[in-house]
C-alpha positions as protocol buffer text, in pm:
chain_id: "A"
residue {
  index: 1
  type: MET
  ca { x: 0 y: 0 z: 0 }
}
residue {
  index: 2
  type: ASN
  ca { x: 293 y: 235 z: 63 }
}
residue {
  index: 3
  type: ASN
  ca { x: 393 y: 211 z: -304 }
}
residue {
  index: 4
  type: PHE
  ca { x: 50 y: 324 z: -422 }
}
residue {
  index: 5
  type: SER
  ca { x: 75 y: 631 z: -644 }
}
residue {
  index: 6
  type: PRO
  ca { x: -237 y: 842 z: -705 }
}
residue {
  index: 7
  type: THR
  ca { x: -71 y: 981 z: -1018 }
}
residue {
  index: 8
  type: LEU
  ca { x: -12 y: 633 z: -1161 }
}
residue {
  index: 9
  type: PHE
  ca { x: -368 y: 529 z: -1080 }
}
residue {
  index: 10
  type: THR
  ca { x: -501 y: 843 z: -1250 }
}
residue {
  index: 11
  type: ARG
  ca { x: -297 y: 775 z: -1561 }
}
residue {
  index: 12
  type: VAL
  ca { x: -413 y: 415 z: -1577 }
}
residue {
  index: 13
  type: MET
  ca { x: -778 y: 516 z: -1542 }
}
residue {
  index: 14
  type: LEU
  ca { x: -736 y: 787 z: -1807 }
}
residue {
  index: 15
  type: GLY
  ca { x: -575 y: 532 z: -2038 }
}
residue {
  index: 16
  type: VAL
  ca { x: -865 y: 292 z: -1988 }
}
residue {
  index: 17
  type: ALA
  ca { x: -1113 y: 573 z: -2054 }
}
residue {
  index: 18
  type: VAL
  ca { x: -933 y: 671 z: -2375 }
}
residue {
  index: 19
  type: VAL
  ca { x: -934 y: 311 z: -2501 }
}
residue {
  index: 20
  type: LEU
  ca { x: -1303 y: 264 z: -2421 }
}
residue {
  index: 21
  type: SER
  ca { x: -1388 y: 595 z: -2590 }
}
residue {
  index: 22
  type: ALA
  ca { x: -1174 y: 538 z: -2899 }
}
residue {
  index: 23
  type: PHE
  ca { x: -1262 y: 173 z: -2964 }
}
residue {
  index: 24
  type: PRO
  ca { x: -1608 y: 242 z: -3114 }
}
residue {
  index: 25
  type: LEU
  ca { x: -1448 y: 483 z: -3362 }
}
residue {
  index: 26
  type: TYR
  ca { x: -1179 y: 230 z: -3449 }
}
residue {
  index: 27
  type: TRP
  ca { x: -1438 y: -46 z: -3489 }
}
residue {
  index: 28
  type: MET
  ca { x: -1642 y: 181 z: -3716 }
}
residue {
  index: 29
  type: LEU
  ca { x: -1339 y: 227 z: -3944 }
}
residue {
  index: 30
  type: VAL
  ca { x: -1267 y: -147 z: -3941 }
}
residue {
  index: 31
  type: ILE
  ca { x: -1617 y: -239 z: -4059 }
}
residue {
  index: 32
  type: ALA
  ca { x: -1631 y: 55 z: -4301 }
}
residue {
  index: 33
  type: SER
  ca { x: -1318 y: -77 z: -4473 }
}
residue {
  index: 34
  type: ARG
  ca { x: -1444 y: -438 z: -4502 }
}
residue {
  index: 35
  type: THR
  ca { x: -1703 y: -624 z: -4702 }
}
residue {
  index: 36
  type: ASN
  ca { x: -2046 y: -705 z: -4563 }
}
residue {
  index: 37
  type: ALA
  ca { x: -1947 y: -1072 z: -4533 }
}
residue {
  index: 38
  type: ASP
  ca { x: -1654 y: -973 z: -4312 }
}
residue {
  index: 39
  type: ALA
  ca { x: -1881 y: -757 z: -4097 }
}
residue {
  index: 40
  type: ILE
  ca { x: -2104 y: -1050 z: -4003 }
}
residue {
  index: 41
  type: ALA
  ca { x: -1826 y: -1307 z: -3979 }
}
residue {
  index: 42
  type: VAL
  ca { x: -1754 y: -1492 z: -3653 }
}
residue {
  index: 43
  type: PRO
  ca { x: -1503 y: -1413 z: -3514 }
}
residue {
  index: 44
  type: PRO
  ca { x: -1517 y: -1058 z: -3653 }
}
residue {
  index: 45
  type: PRO
  ca { x: -1211 y: -889 z: -3805 }
}
residue {
  index: 46
  type: PHE
  ca { x: -1011 y: -654 z: -3583 }
}
residue {
  index: 47
  type: LEU
  ca { x: -789 y: -495 z: -3849 }
}
residue {
  index: 48
  type: PRO
  ca { x: -896 y: -251 z: -4123 }
}
residue {
  index: 49
  type: GLY
  ca { x: -944 y: -385 z: -4472 }
}
residue {
  index: 50
  type: GLY
  ca { x: -889 y: -231 z: -4813 }
}
residue {
  index: 51
  type: ASN
  ca { x: -1246 y: -147 z: -4919 }
}
residue {
  index: 52
  type: LEU
  ca { x: -1292 y: 189 z: -4746 }
}
residue {
  index: 53
  type: GLY
  ca { x: -1260 y: 392 z: -5065 }
}
residue {
  index: 54
  type: ASP
  ca { x: -1499 y: 167 z: -5258 }
}
residue {
  index: 55
  type: ASN
  ca { x: -1754 y: 176 z: -4977 }
}
residue {
  index: 56
  type: ILE
  ca { x: -1739 y: 555 z: -4954 }
}
residue {
  index: 57
  type: VAL
  ca { x: -1790 y: 587 z: -5330 }
}
residue {
  index: 58
  type: GLU
  ca { x: -2088 y: 350 z: -5308 }
}
residue {
  index: 59
  type: VAL
  ca { x: -2235 y: 558 z: -5025 }
}
residue {
  index: 60
  type: LEU
  ca { x: -2200 y: 881 z: -5222 }
}
residue {
  index: 61
  type: ASN
  ca { x: -2347 y: 725 z: -5537 }
}
residue {
  index: 62
  type: ASN
  ca { x: -2643 y: 565 z: -5360 }
}
residue {
  index: 63
  type: GLU
  ca { x: -2951 y: 720 z: -5524 }
}
residue {
  index: 64
  type: ASP
  ca { x: -3189 y: 616 z: -5247 }
}
residue {
  index: 65
  type: ALA
  ca { x: -2986 y: 770 z: -4964 }
}
residue {
  index: 66
  type: LYS
  ca { x: -2899 y: 1107 z: -5123 }
}
residue {
  index: 67
  type: PHE
  ca { x: -2608 y: 1124 z: -4880 }
}
residue {
  index: 68
  type: LEU
  ca { x: -2445 y: 1446 z: -5006 }
}
residue {
  index: 69
  type: LEU
  ca { x: -2780 y: 1625 z: -4989 }
}
residue {
  index: 70
  type: GLY
  ca { x: -2825 y: 1492 z: -4636 }
}
residue {
  index: 71
  type: LEU
  ca { x: -2482 y: 1623 z: -4533 }
}
residue {
  index: 72
  type: THR
  ca { x: -2562 y: 1965 z: -4681 }
}
residue {
  index: 73
  type: ASN
  ca { x: -2904 y: 1983 z: -4516 }
}
residue {
  index: 74
  type: SER
  ca { x: -2767 y: 1879 z: -4177 }
}
residue {
  index: 75
  type: PHE
  ca { x: -2490 y: 2138 z: -4200 }
}
residue {
  index: 76
  type: ILE
  ca { x: -2739 y: 2413 z: -4287 }
}
residue {
  index: 77
  type: VAL
  ca { x: -2980 y: 2316 z: -4010 }
}
residue {
  index: 78
  type: SER
  ca { x: -2710 y: 2270 z: -3745 }
}
residue {
  index: 79
  type: SER
  ca { x: -2528 y: 2592 z: -3836 }
}
residue {
  index: 80
  type: VAL
  ca { x: -2839 y: 2812 z: -3841 }
}
residue {
  index: 81
  type: VAL
  ca { x: -2971 y: 2671 z: -3513 }
}
residue {
  index: 82
  type: THR
  ca { x: -2630 y: 2695 z: -3346 }
}
residue {
  index: 83
  type: VAL
  ca { x: -2580 y: 3059 z: -3444 }
}
residue {
  index: 84
  type: SER
  ca { x: -2933 y: 3146 z: -3333 }
}
residue {
  index: 85
  type: VAL
  ca { x: -2910 y: 2964 z: -2999 }
}
residue {
  index: 86
  type: VAL
  ca { x: -2567 y: 3106 z: -2914 }
}
residue {
  index: 87
  type: ILE
  ca { x: -2659 y: 3468 z: -2998 }
}
residue {
  index: 88
  type: ILE
  ca { x: -3002 y: 3465 z: -2831 }
}
residue {
  index: 89
  type: SER
  ca { x: -2873 y: 3278 z: -2526 }
}
residue {
  index: 90
  type: THR
  ca { x: -2581 y: 3519 z: -2485 }
}
residue {
  index: 91
  type: LEU
  ca { x: -2810 y: 3821 z: -2511 }
}
residue {
  index: 92
  type: ALA
  ca { x: -3059 y: 3670 z: -2267 }
}
residue {
  index: 93
  type: GLY
  ca { x: -2783 y: 3560 z: -2032 }
}
residue {
  index: 94
  type: PHE
  ca { x: -2644 y: 3913 z: -2025 }
}
residue {
  index: 95
  type: ALA
  ca { x: -2991 y: 4054 z: -1953 }
}
residue {
  index: 96
  type: PHE
  ca { x: -3066 y: 3809 z: -1670 }
}
residue {
  index: 97
  type: ALA
  ca { x: -2720 y: 3836 z: -1516 }
}
residue {
  index: 98
  type: ASN
  ca { x: -2629 y: 4205 z: -1545 }
}
residue {
  index: 99
  type: LEU
  ca { x: -2945 y: 4405 z: -1612 }
}
residue {
  index: 100
  type: SER
  ca { x: -3212 y: 4498 z: -1361 }
}
residue {
  index: 101
  type: PHE
  ca { x: -3575 y: 4497 z: -1478 }
}
residue {
  index: 102
  type: LYS
  ca { x: -3913 y: 4401 z: -1338 }
}
residue {
  index: 103
  type: GLY
  ca { x: -4001 y: 4035 z: -1360 }
}
residue {
  index: 104
  type: ARG
  ca { x: -3642 y: 3923 z: -1424 }
}
residue {
  index: 105
  type: ASN
  ca { x: -3651 y: 3633 z: -1180 }
}
residue {
  index: 106
  type: LEU
  ca { x: -3999 y: 3526 z: -1292 }
}
residue {
  index: 107
  type: LEU
  ca { x: -3893 y: 3518 z: -1657 }
}
residue {
  index: 108
  type: LEU
  ca { x: -3585 y: 3314 z: -1568 }
}
residue {
  index: 109
  type: VAL
  ca { x: -3804 y: 3065 z: -1381 }
}
residue {
  index: 110
  type: LEU
  ca { x: -4030 y: 3037 z: -1687 }
}
residue {
  index: 111
  type: VAL
  ca { x: -3727 y: 2969 z: -1904 }
}
residue {
  index: 112
  type: LEU
  ca { x: -3615 y: 2695 z: -1665 }
}
residue {
  index: 113
  type: LEU
  ca { x: -3963 y: 2541 z: -1671 }
}
residue {
  index: 114
  type: THR
  ca { x: -3938 y: 2498 z: -2049 }
}
residue {
  index: 115
  type: MET
  ca { x: -3648 y: 2261 z: -1986 }
}
residue {
  index: 116
  type: ALA
  ca { x: -3886 y: 2030 z: -1798 }
}
residue {
  index: 117
  type: VAL
  ca { x: -4103 y: 1980 z: -2108 }
}
residue {
  index: 118
  type: PRO
  ca { x: -3973 y: 1714 z: -2349 }
}
residue {
  index: 119
  type: LEU
  ca { x: -4030 y: 1890 z: -2680 }
}
residue {
  index: 120
  type: GLN
  ca { x: -4006 y: 1592 z: -2913 }
}
residue {
  index: 121
  type: GLN
  ca { x: -4230 y: 1370 z: -2698 }
}
residue {
  index: 122
  type: MET
  ca { x: -4504 y: 1609 z: -2586 }
}
residue {
  index: 123
  type: GLY
  ca { x: -4486 y: 1874 z: -2855 }
}
residue {
  index: 124
  type: VAL
  ca { x: -4446 y: 1663 z: -3168 }
}
residue {
  index: 125
  type: VAL
  ca { x: -4818 y: 1656 z: -3257 }
}
residue {
  index: 126
  type: PRO
  ca { x: -4892 y: 2030 z: -3217 }
}
residue {
  index: 127
  type: LEU
  ca { x: -4560 y: 2116 z: -3383 }
}
residue {
  index: 128
  type: TYR
  ca { x: -4640 y: 1895 z: -3680 }
}
residue {
  index: 129
  type: ARG
  ca { x: -4987 y: 2047 z: -3713 }
}
residue {
  index: 130
  type: LEU
  ca { x: -4829 y: 2391 z: -3704 }
}
residue {
  index: 131
  type: MET
  ca { x: -4587 y: 2298 z: -3982 }
}
residue {
  index: 132
  type: VAL
  ca { x: -4874 y: 2159 z: -4189 }
}
residue {
  index: 133
  type: SER
  ca { x: -5073 y: 2480 z: -4144 }
}
residue {
  index: 134
  type: LEU
  ca { x: -4768 y: 2683 z: -4246 }
}
residue {
  index: 135
  type: GLU
  ca { x: -4712 y: 2448 z: -4543 }
}
residue {
  index: 136
  type: TRP
  ca { x: -4352 y: 2394 z: -4431 }
}
residue {
  index: 137
  type: THR
  ca { x: -4349 y: 2014 z: -4425 }
}
residue {
  index: 138
  type: GLY
  ca { x: -4070 y: 1876 z: -4640 }
}
residue {
  index: 139
  type: THR
  ca { x: -3859 y: 2189 z: -4600 }
}
residue {
  index: 140
  type: LEU
  ca { x: -3565 y: 2270 z: -4374 }
}
residue {
  index: 141
  type: LYS
  ca { x: -3759 y: 2557 z: -4215 }
}
residue {
  index: 142
  type: ALA
  ca { x: -3973 y: 2299 z: -4036 }
}
residue {
  index: 143
  type: VAL
  ca { x: -3662 y: 2144 z: -3880 }
}
residue {
  index: 144
  type: ILE
  ca { x: -3499 y: 2476 z: -3788 }
}
residue {
  index: 145
  type: LEU
  ca { x: -3787 y: 2675 z: -3637 }
}
residue {
  index: 146
  type: PRO
  ca { x: -3859 y: 2470 z: -3320 }
}
residue {
  index: 147
  type: TYR
  ca { x: -3495 y: 2483 z: -3209 }
}
residue {
  index: 148
  type: LEU
  ca { x: -3401 y: 2849 z: -3263 }
}
residue {
  index: 149
  type: LEU
  ca { x: -3428 y: 2915 z: -2889 }
}
residue {
  index: 150
  type: ASN
  ca { x: -3301 y: 2686 z: -2617 }
}
residue {
  index: 151
  type: GLY
  ca { x: -3388 y: 2714 z: -2249 }
}
residue {
  index: 152
  type: PHE
  ca { x: -3074 y: 2529 z: -2147 }
}
residue {
  index: 153
  type: GLY
  ca { x: -2863 y: 2775 z: -2347 }
}
residue {
  index: 154
  type: VAL
  ca { x: -3021 y: 3073 z: -2173 }
}
residue {
  index: 155
  type: PHE
  ca { x: -2963 y: 2917 z: -1832 }
}
residue {
  index: 156
  type: LEU
  ca { x: -2603 y: 2821 z: -1914 }
}
residue {
  index: 157
  type: MET
  ca { x: -2510 y: 3165 z: -2042 }
}
residue {
  index: 158
  type: THR
  ca { x: -2686 y: 3335 z: -1750 }
}
residue {
  index: 159
  type: GLN
  ca { x: -2480 y: 3142 z: -1498 }
}
residue {
  index: 160
  type: TYR
  ca { x: -2159 y: 3183 z: -1697 }
}
residue {
  index: 161
  type: THR
  ca { x: -2210 y: 3558 z: -1743 }
}
residue {
  index: 162
  type: ARG
  ca { x: -2267 y: 3606 z: -1371 }
}
residue {
  index: 163
  type: GLN
  ca { x: -1927 y: 3452 z: -1302 }
}
residue {
  index: 164
  type: ALA
  ca { x: -1732 y: 3599 z: -1594 }
}
residue {
  index: 165
  type: VAL
  ca { x: -1869 y: 3956 z: -1607 }
}
residue {
  index: 166
  type: PRO
  ca { x: -1871 y: 4146 z: -1275 }
}
residue {
  index: 167
  type: MET
  ca { x: -2134 y: 4417 z: -1232 }
}
residue {
  index: 168
  type: GLU
  ca { x: -1853 y: 4665 z: -1164 }
}
residue {
  index: 169
  type: LEU
  ca { x: -1728 y: 4611 z: -1520 }
}
residue {
  index: 170
  type: VAL
  ca { x: -2072 y: 4679 z: -1666 }
}
residue {
  index: 171
  type: GLU
  ca { x: -2119 y: 4990 z: -1450 }
}
residue {
  index: 172
  type: ALA
  ca { x: -1777 y: 5120 z: -1555 }
}
residue {
  index: 173
  type: ALA
  ca { x: -1876 y: 5080 z: -1920 }
}
residue {
  index: 174
  type: ARG
  ca { x: -2199 y: 5272 z: -1855 }
}
residue {
  index: 175
  type: VAL
  ca { x: -2004 y: 5552 z: -1688 }
}
residue {
  index: 176
  type: ASP
  ca { x: -1794 y: 5573 z: -2004 }
}
residue {
  index: 177
  type: GLY
  ca { x: -2112 y: 5628 z: -2203 }
}
residue {
  index: 178
  type: ALA
  ca { x: -2150 y: 5284 z: -2363 }
}
residue {
  index: 179
  type: ALA
  ca { x: -2501 y: 5175 z: -2461 }
}
residue {
  index: 180
  type: THR
  ca { x: -2640 y: 4836 z: -2361 }
}
residue {
  index: 181
  type: LEU
  ca { x: -2570 y: 4666 z: -2695 }
}
residue {
  index: 182
  type: ARG
  ca { x: -2220 y: 4811 z: -2703 }
}
residue {
  index: 183
  type: ILE
  ca { x: -2154 y: 4674 z: -2354 }
}
residue {
  index: 184
  type: TRP
  ca { x: -2273 y: 4334 z: -2474 }
}
residue {
  index: 185
  type: TRP
  ca { x: -2052 y: 4348 z: -2783 }
}
residue {
  index: 186
  type: ASN
  ca { x: -1733 y: 4493 z: -2638 }
}
residue {
  index: 187
  type: VAL
  ca { x: -1742 y: 4380 z: -2274 }
}
residue {
  index: 188
  type: VAL
  ca { x: -1959 y: 4070 z: -2240 }
}
residue {
  index: 189
  type: LEU
  ca { x: -1880 y: 3875 z: -2558 }
}
residue {
  index: 190
  type: PRO
  ca { x: -1503 y: 3858 z: -2508 }
}
residue {
  index: 191
  type: ALA
  ca { x: -1550 y: 3744 z: -2148 }
}
residue {
  index: 192
  type: VAL
  ca { x: -1805 y: 3469 z: -2218 }
}
residue {
  index: 193
  type: ARG
  ca { x: -1636 y: 3326 z: -2530 }
}
residue {
  index: 194
  type: PRO
  ca { x: -1555 y: 2988 z: -2365 }
}
residue {
  index: 195
  type: GLY
  ca { x: -1917 y: 2947 z: -2256 }
}
residue {
  index: 196
  type: MET
  ca { x: -2036 y: 3032 z: -2607 }
}
residue {
  index: 197
  type: ALA
  ca { x: -1800 y: 2769 z: -2750 }
}
residue {
  index: 198
  type: VAL
  ca { x: -1933 y: 2500 z: -2514 }
}
residue {
  index: 199
  type: LEU
  ca { x: -2291 y: 2590 z: -2601 }
}
residue {
  index: 200
  type: GLY
  ca { x: -2206 y: 2598 z: -2972 }
}
residue {
  index: 201
  type: ILE
  ca { x: -2050 y: 2250 z: -2966 }
}
residue {
  index: 202
  type: ASN
  ca { x: -2340 y: 2106 z: -2768 }
}
residue {
  index: 203
  type: THR
  ca { x: -2606 y: 2262 z: -2992 }
}
residue {
  index: 204
  type: PHE
  ca { x: -2436 y: 2167 z: -3318 }
}
residue {
  index: 205
  type: MET
  ca { x: -2394 y: 1805 z: -3206 }
}
residue {
  index: 206
  type: LEU
  ca { x: -2756 y: 1779 z: -3088 }
}
residue {
  index: 207
  type: MET
  ca { x: -2890 y: 1913 z: -3416 }
}
residue {
  index: 208
  type: TRP
  ca { x: -2651 y: 1706 z: -3627 }
}
residue {
  index: 209
  type: ASN
  ca { x: -2757 y: 1386 z: -3452 }
}
residue {
  index: 210
  type: ASP
  ca { x: -3128 y: 1468 z: -3441 }
}
residue {
  index: 211
  type: PHE
  ca { x: -3332 y: 1195 z: -3606 }
}
residue {
  index: 212
  type: MET
  ca { x: -3693 y: 1186 z: -3488 }
}
residue {
  index: 213
  type: TRP
  ca { x: -3815 y: 1534 z: -3589 }
}
residue {
  index: 214
  type: PRO
  ca { x: -3649 y: 1542 z: -3935 }
}
residue {
  index: 215
  type: LEU
  ca { x: -3789 y: 1194 z: -3999 }
}
residue {
  index: 216
  type: ILE
  ca { x: -4140 y: 1326 z: -3928 }
}
residue {
  index: 217
  type: VAL
  ca { x: -4138 y: 1654 z: -4119 }
}
residue {
  index: 218
  type: LEU
  ca { x: -3897 y: 1585 z: -4408 }
}
residue {
  index: 219
  type: THR
  ca { x: -3940 y: 1365 z: -4712 }
}
residue {
  index: 220
  type: PRO
  ca { x: -3698 y: 1096 z: -4839 }
}
residue {
  index: 221
  type: ASP
  ca { x: -3609 y: 1330 z: -5127 }
}
residue {
  index: 222
  type: ASN
  ca { x: -3487 y: 1600 z: -4886 }
}
residue {
  index: 223
  type: PRO
  ca { x: -3324 y: 1418 z: -4590 }
}
residue {
  index: 224
  type: THR
  ca { x: -3078 y: 1509 z: -4321 }
}
residue {
  index: 225
  type: VAL
  ca { x: -2765 y: 1299 z: -4279 }
}
residue {
  index: 226
  type: GLN
  ca { x: -2913 y: 1071 z: -4011 }
}
residue {
  index: 227
  type: ILE
  ca { x: -3207 y: 982 z: -4233 }
}
residue {
  index: 228
  type: ALA
  ca { x: -2972 y: 933 z: -4527 }
}
residue {
  index: 229
  type: ILE
  ca { x: -2767 y: 682 z: -4325 }
}
residue {
  index: 230
  type: THR
  ca { x: -3077 y: 474 z: -4249 }
}
residue {
  index: 231
  type: SER
  ca { x: -3160 y: 477 z: -4621 }
}
residue {
  index: 232
  type: LEU
  ca { x: -2832 y: 297 z: -4695 }
}
residue {
  index: 233
  type: ASN
  ca { x: -2991 y: -29 z: -4583 }
}
residue {
  index: 234
  type: ALA
  ca { x: -3082 y: -274 z: -4855 }
}
residue {
  index: 235
  type: ARG
  ca { x: -3451 y: -352 z: -4889 }
}
residue {
  index: 236
  type: PHE
  ca { x: -3438 y: -700 z: -4734 }
}
residue {
  index: 237
  type: SER
  ca { x: -3100 y: -697 z: -4559 }
}
residue {
  index: 238
  type: THR
  ca { x: -2866 y: -472 z: -4365 }
}
residue {
  index: 239
  type: ASN
  ca { x: -2549 y: -353 z: -4535 }
}
residue {
  index: 240
  type: TYR
  ca { x: -2328 y: -281 z: -4235 }
}
residue {
  index: 241
  type: THR
  ca { x: -2029 y: -167 z: -4439 }
}
residue {
  index: 242
  type: LEU
  ca { x: -2225 y: 112 z: -4610 }
}
residue {
  index: 243
  type: ILE
  ca { x: -2385 y: 222 z: -4283 }
}
residue {
  index: 244
  type: PHE
  ca { x: -2049 y: 240 z: -4107 }
}
residue {
  index: 245
  type: ALA
  ca { x: -1887 y: 413 z: -4404 }
}
residue {
  index: 246
  type: GLY
  ca { x: -2167 y: 670 z: -4405 }
}
residue {
  index: 247
  type: THR
  ca { x: -2131 y: 713 z: -4030 }
}
residue {
  index: 248
  type: ALA
  ca { x: -1757 y: 770 z: -4070 }
}
residue {
  index: 249
  type: LEU
  ca { x: -1825 y: 1042 z: -4326 }
}
residue {
  index: 250
  type: SER
  ca { x: -2092 y: 1201 z: -4107 }
}
residue {
  index: 251
  type: ILE
  ca { x: -1862 y: 1253 z: -3808 }
}
residue {
  index: 252
  type: ILE
  ca { x: -1603 y: 1451 z: -4005 }
}
residue {
  index: 253
  type: PRO
  ca { x: -1797 y: 1781 z: -3971 }
}
residue {
  index: 254
  type: LEU
  ca { x: -1843 y: 1713 z: -3600 }
}
residue {
  index: 255
  type: ILE
  ca { x: -1469 y: 1669 z: -3554 }
}
residue {
  index: 256
  type: ALA
  ca { x: -1402 y: 1992 z: -3745 }
}
residue {
  index: 257
  type: VAL
  ca { x: -1653 y: 2186 z: -3534 }
}
residue {
  index: 258
  type: PHE
  ca { x: -1512 y: 2041 z: -3213 }
}
residue {
  index: 259
  type: ILE
  ca { x: -1158 y: 2145 z: -3312 }
}
residue {
  index: 260
  type: ALA
  ca { x: -1270 y: 2496 z: -3408 }
}
residue {
  index: 261
  type: PHE
  ca { x: -1474 y: 2560 z: -3094 }
}
residue {
  index: 262
  type: GLY
  ca { x: -1224 y: 2375 z: -2875 }
}
residue {
  index: 263
  type: ARG
  ca { x: -959 y: 2631 z: -2964 }
}
residue {
  index: 264
  type: GLN
  ca { x: -1197 y: 2906 z: -2853 }
}
residue {
  index: 265
  type: ILE
  ca { x: -1250 y: 2731 z: -2520 }
}
residue {
  index: 266
  type: VAL
  ca { x: -877 y: 2691 z: -2456 }
}
residue {
  index: 267
  type: GLY
  ca { x: -801 y: 3044 z: -2574 }
}
residue {
  index: 268
  type: GLY
  ca { x: -1067 y: 3195 z: -2351 }
}
residue {
  index: 269
  type: LEU
  ca { x: -954 y: 2997 z: -2047 }
}
residue {
  index: 270
  type: MET
  ca { x: -592 y: 3101 z: -2106 }
}
residue {
  index: 271
  type: GLU
  ca { x: -689 y: 3466 z: -2132 }
}
residue {
  index: 272
  type: GLY
  ca { x: -886 y: 3436 z: -1808 }
}
residue {
  index: 273
  type: ALA
  ca { x: -589 y: 3277 z: -1634 }
}
residue {
  index: 274
  type: VAL
  ca { x: -356 y: 3555 z: -1750 }
}
residue {
  index: 275
  type: LYS
  ca { x: -599 y: 3824 z: -1632 }
}
residue {
  index: 276
  type: ALA
  ca { x: -637 y: 3650 z: -1297 }
}
């Protein structure tokens, strides 16, 4: 027991966590680079094969899946919703954290109550009827509209702004003659950049992986990427290699977004450490 090292134990546990986290991605690449017969073989293969390029070409040329259109639609939907949620949540967070107005606490409670309502389970029928009445079914507007505002985003940015932006800083900006929007742009935004990056990553991933609502309101001719992946199945059998190859292609934008926003998180934390 005297030779026990907390540092060694931590490293071992981190190593195990990395292996467990990375193995599904590795397995996805293994199956994506094999034939369908290899995918269902017992024992299964554990090394990548040489069919990855052919499988990717077959995914992109699949007329039923419309995979490239699905990638484009998912990128449009995820980007628009992410920008909207981040901007609105940052504005609302600044208002709830640093501005004084009547009913502020009541409005914040109402925002928190919206998080208790499962939108896709309880609101799917009225939302669908609304989209039908607006004649938006089959269009990306029907996927985008219900997610432009996020109660969790407002709550997250409110709490983050309270910690990152002291009231003294806001009052000093007002003394200098800055208007409210200018304070938000020049004082609040630079301070809450890490929180915005976290919210942006979370929102983009949620929208990119959303399946149920696009499946309801979109048509097979205008899918998102998750619907396109399910369309890669053969009519009477499951083609695992095409599904895994499509999945491998679909995570590339997520990795790019994570890298881009991750740099913002690290940069903002470093700036905060230097100021501290």
